[in-house]
N, C-alpha and C positions, 0 to 999 in steps of 0.2 A: 035356075038361072043365076041366082045369087051365089050358089055354091060353085058354079063354074067360073064366075068372075073372081071369087076368092081364090080359086085354085091358080088362075093365071097370075094373079097379083103375087101369090106366094112364089110361083115358079120363077117370074121375073126377078123378084127380090133375091131369091136363092142364087139364080144365075149371076146377077150383078155381083154378089158377094164372091162367088166362085171366080169371076174374072179378076175382081179386085185382088183376091188372094193370089191368083197366078201372076198378076202383074208384080205384086210385092215380092213374091218368091223369085220372080226373074231378076228384079232389081237386086234383091240381096245376092243372088248367084253372080250377077255381073260384078257386084262388089267383091265377091270372094276371088272371081276370076281376074280382076283387074284391081289389084291392091293399090292404095293411095301411097305416095312418098313417105308420109308419116308412119304408115303401117309398116313399110319396109324398113324404115330407120329403127322402129321399135322392135321388129323381128331381129335385125342385126345387132341391136344391143343385147338382146336375150341371148342370141347365139354366142355372142362374144362372152357374155357373162359365164354362159354354161362351159364354153371352151376353156375360159380362164380358170374356172374352178376345177375342171378336169386336169388342166395342165399343172395347176397349183398343186392339186392333190398328188399327181404323179411325181412332180418335182420334190414335193415333201417326203413322199414315200422313199425315193431314191437317195435324198439327202439323209434321211433318218436311217436308212440301211447302211450308208457309207459312215455315217457318225458311229453307228452301232459297231460296224466292223473295226473302225479305228479305236474305239473306246475298248473293244474286246481285246484288240492287239496290244494297246498299252497296258491294260490290266494284266494280260499274259505275260508281258515283258516284266512289269513290276513283280508280279507273282514268282516269275523265274528268277529274277535278280535276288529277291528276299530269300527264295529257296537256296540260291547259290551261296548267299552270305551265310545262312544258317548252316549249310553243308561245309563251308570253308571254316567256320568257327568250330565246328564239331571235329573237323579234320585237324585243326590247329591243336584242339585241347588233346586229342588223342596223340598227335605228335609230340606235344609237350610232356604228356605222361610217359611216353616211350623214352623221350630223351632223358627225362628225370631217372627212369629205371636204369638206363644205360649208364648215366652219370653215377648213379648209386652203386651199380655193380663195378665200374671202373674204380670208384673211390674205395670200395671194399677190397679189390685186388691190390691196389696200391698200399692200403693200410696192411693187407696181409703179407705183402712182400717186405715192407718196411718192418713188421713185426718180426718176420722171419730173419731179415738181416740182423736186427737187434739180438735176437735169440741165438743166432748163429755166429755172432762177432764178425761179421763180413763186411762191415762199413770200412770204405777206404780210409787210410790215415795219410794219404798222399796230399800234398798241397794242391788246391784246384788253381789250374792255370788261368791268370787274369782275374782272379777273385777279388772282389771289393770288400774288404773287411780286415779284422785283425788276424795277422798271421801268427798264430799262437805257437810258442816253442816251449814245450813242456816234456819233462822226463817221466812224468807219471804215466803209470801203466794200469791203474785201477782207480776206483773212487776212494776218497778219503775224507774223514771228518775233520772239522777245523780243530787245530791244536793251539792257536793263538788265544789268549785270554783278552777279549775285547770287553771292556767294562760297560760301554753302552754303544752297541752297534747302530742305533737310530740317532745318535747324537752327531751334530756336525763336527766334522774333523776326525771322526772315528776311522780306523782302518777297517778294511773289509775282512770278514772271516775267511781264513785260508783253507777252506774245504776244496776238494777237487771232484768234479763230475764230468761225465762224458757228453760230448756234444753229438747230438743224434740227428742233426738236420743235414740231409744230403747236400743241400745248396749252400752250406755254411763253409767258410774258409778253414774252419777247425773241425771239420766232420771226422768223427771217429776218434778224435783226441781227447785226453783227459787234462782238464785245467780248471781254474777258477777264476774269481773276479779279478785277481791279480794279473791275470794274462792280458788285461785290457788297459794296464797302466800306460800313461803317456798320452791318452785321449780321453775326453769327456766320455763318460759311459753310463747308459741308463739301464739298470737292472730292474726287471718286472717280475713278479711272482704270479704265474698264471696257471689255469688248469685247461688242458687240452679238450676236456669232455663239456666245457662250459661254452654256451653259445656266445654269451657277453664277452668272454675272454677272446674268443676268435674274432669278434668285431673289433675288439681293442687292438688286437695284434695287426689287423689289417691297417688300421689307422696309424699305429705306431710306425710301421714301415713306411706309410705315406709321408708322416711328418719327417722321418728321417731323411728320406730323399728330398722332401721339400726344403729341409735346412742345408742339405748338401748342394742344392741348386743355389742357395743364398750365400754359400761360401763357408758353411760350418759342418764340421765332421763330428758325428755322434755315434758311437758304437752302441748297439743294442744287444742285450743278453736276456734271455727268457729262462727262468729256472721252472720247469714244469713240475707239478705236483706229484709226489709219490704214487705209483700204481695207476697212472692214467697214460702210461706210454703206448698202450694198445690203440688209442685214437690220435697218435701223434701227427698222422697226415693231415688232420684239421689245422695243425700249425704249419707244418713244413710246406704245404701248398699255398701258405699266405706270406711266407718269410724266407729271407735268404739270410737271416742273422742267426747267431748262435742260440741253439736250443739245448740247454744243460738239463739232462733228466736227473730229478732227485731221486734218491734211494733211502731205503729205511736205515741202512748203515751209516748214512751221512746225515740225513734230516736237515738239509740246508735251510728249509723254511724256518725251522725252529732256531737255527743258528743266526738268522736274520731278525730275530725278535729280542726284545728285553722285558724284564719284569720291573716296571717302575711305579713309583708312588704318584698317582695322578689325582689331582683336586677335583672332586665332584661339584656339581652346581650348588649343592647345599654347604660347600666349603670344607667338606670332610675329605681327608686324604685316604685314598684306597690304592692297594697295590693291584696293578693291572698289567696285562701282557700288551705290549706295544709292538707293532710290526709283525713280520712273519705271516701275514694273512693274504689271502687270495686278493689280487689287483693292487697291492702295496708297491710302491716305486721307491727306487733309491738312485740318486744321481751322485756319480763319483767324479771328482776332478781329475786333472791329468796326473796329480800325484798319487793318485790311487785312494784318497781319503774322501769321506762322505761329505758332500757339499750341500745336499739337500735330501731330507727324507719326506715323501709324500704319503700320508697315511690315507687309505681309501675310506676309512671310518670317519674322517673329518668332513662332515656335511656342509661346513662352511667354505670348503675348497673342492669343488667338483672336479673328479678325474674322469668322468664319462666322456670319452673322445667323440661319441656320436653326437654330442651337443656343442654348439659353438663356444659355450663357456668353458666347458671342460677341456676342449681342444686347445683354446687359447692359454688356459691356466697352466698346462704342461708345456707348451711351446715356449710361454715367456719365462718359465722356471728354467728351461734348458738354456735359453739365450742369456739369462742372467749369470749361470755358472760358465757359459762360454765366454762371457765378455769380462767375467771378473778376474783378479790376479789370483795366484795360487794361495789358498788360505793357509 
């Protein structure tokens, strides 16, 4: 009996629990089937966040791809420009080398032609029409050494040695003729001893021509005569390409450079008198007045009076010396 009652009680208890569970499950299901407004709002927010994240990721990927493409294009353009510049520089260097080689070949051909003309005595002796320079009238037909006895050729007032040389500059008014410094009498004349194989001399000649034309524009006429050293006529094109002035070629039979020098007693720094050769050296300059006499000797060995025309000091030194002679009365 007791056993039967306990069984019923357990059954009722279990049944009640089952019903309660069923009711709770139903309630929960109803809650799932009919969500509250707050749940809907939360779900929307979650969906929006997820959609935003996805959209942001996609937009970021697209933007990154575009930025990468643009960066790649710019990098490619820059690389192309740099490559083009390098290629251009290399092409320029090659073109420069080729131009230098061609210029060297042309200069060599000109030098060869001039050497051939000098050797073959084919230089014209006819006056150049419209030539700006001394129109030399000389009866000489060959070089000759000086025969006048000049006591001191580097002293102011001295006559010029009367040697005769041949003008070998095709652009000179006296081309092919034989004459000396006396052929310039009547005008202030600058005589310079230069060597055609000397780079410094070539630069000096370029600036001498510049100064001559500069003075001409200022209303002053100065004739320029270059005496080229013995045995350097093979490179005469280095001078004739830079000047339209007279270029007299010295020869061993004349030795004009020696004729333009003196043996003088010179006082040394210690007070002793020593005989020394003065003048007749490369780069020495002689300014002759209109009367054909020496107005100024400019010794290139004088370190206190620069004659380097590539420097402002040297250029002005020579120009002022020329202007002094141009403006003074006949000595």
